[in-house]
Each structure stands twice: as C-alpha cells, then as structure tokens.
N, C-alpha and C positions, 0 to 999 in steps of 0.2 A: 278804469272800468273793465278793460279787457284782461287785466292781470289776474283777477280773481278766478274767472273760468279756466284760465290756463293752469293756475296753481291747483285747482280742484281736479282737473284732468290728469295732471302729473301725479297727484296723490293717489288717484284711483288706479292709474296704470301701475304705480309702484306696489300698491296693495294687491293687485291682481297677479303680479309677477312673483310675489314672495313664495308661493308654494313650489315654484320651479327654481328660483334663484338660490334659496337657502340650502336645499339639499345638494344642488350642484356645487356650491361653494364648500360644503362639508365633505364632498367626495362620494356621496351616495348616488348610484345610478338612477336616473329619472327617465320615464317613458311617458309620452303624451300621445294617446291614440285617438284619432277621429275617424270613426267607422273602420274601414279596413287598413288605413294608413297609420303607421306608428313612427314617431321620431324618438329615438333613444339617445340619451347623453350618458357617456361613461368616460371617466378620465383616461382609461386605457385606449378606448376606441374612438374617442371624440363623438361626433354625431353619426348616427346610423339611421337610415331610412328603411323601414320594413313594410311589406305589403302582404296582408293576410287574405288570400283568396277564399279561404274557408268561411270568412265573415259573410259572404254573399249567400251561402247555403244554410248557415245557422244564424241564430239570433246573437248579435253582439251589441255591446253598448255603443251609443252614439258618440260619447266622449268618455275617455277613461284616463286617469292619471295614476301611474304605478311608480312606487318607490322600491328600490332593491334590484338585485341582479335578476335577469330573466329566468323564470322558473322558481325563483326564491324570493318573490316579492314580499316585502314586509307590510305593505299597505296598498290597497287598491281602492280608488274612488271612481265610481262610474255613474253615468246618467243613462 
C-alpha cells in the first residue's frame, strides 16, 4: 500500500529534476535564480552562488532557469 505513493513521489521528483540534470550532464552551464539569489553550475567552476542586489530596485522574475554561459544564455525560462 505504501509503495505506490513512494514510487509516484520518486517519479515526480525525477521528472522535476530533468530540466537541470540533463543539461548538466551534457556540459551546458545551468543557472537557477530565485529572486536575487542565483546558483550556477558550470563544469569549469562547479557551483557558484551569486547575489544580485539590483533585483531589489528593479523588477526581476521570481524564478528563472537559464541555459548557457552568463551573458550568452541560449534559453531563459522565468515566472
């Protein structure tokens, strides 16, 4: 009885992590920004934590997912 909800939870977690895991495995830099805080993964620099203070004075997305090197993003998805 308890196995089915656990399997559904694992499947949903795996599905939610695909937009981050697949580009990371392919070597594409990925950045996940939540408000002014951004976590960037790059094979050369590993994990990098950035804080954008300008986000408080201007309008910025609540959540944003960026693919590609900083300044040369190939795809931006924001809410």
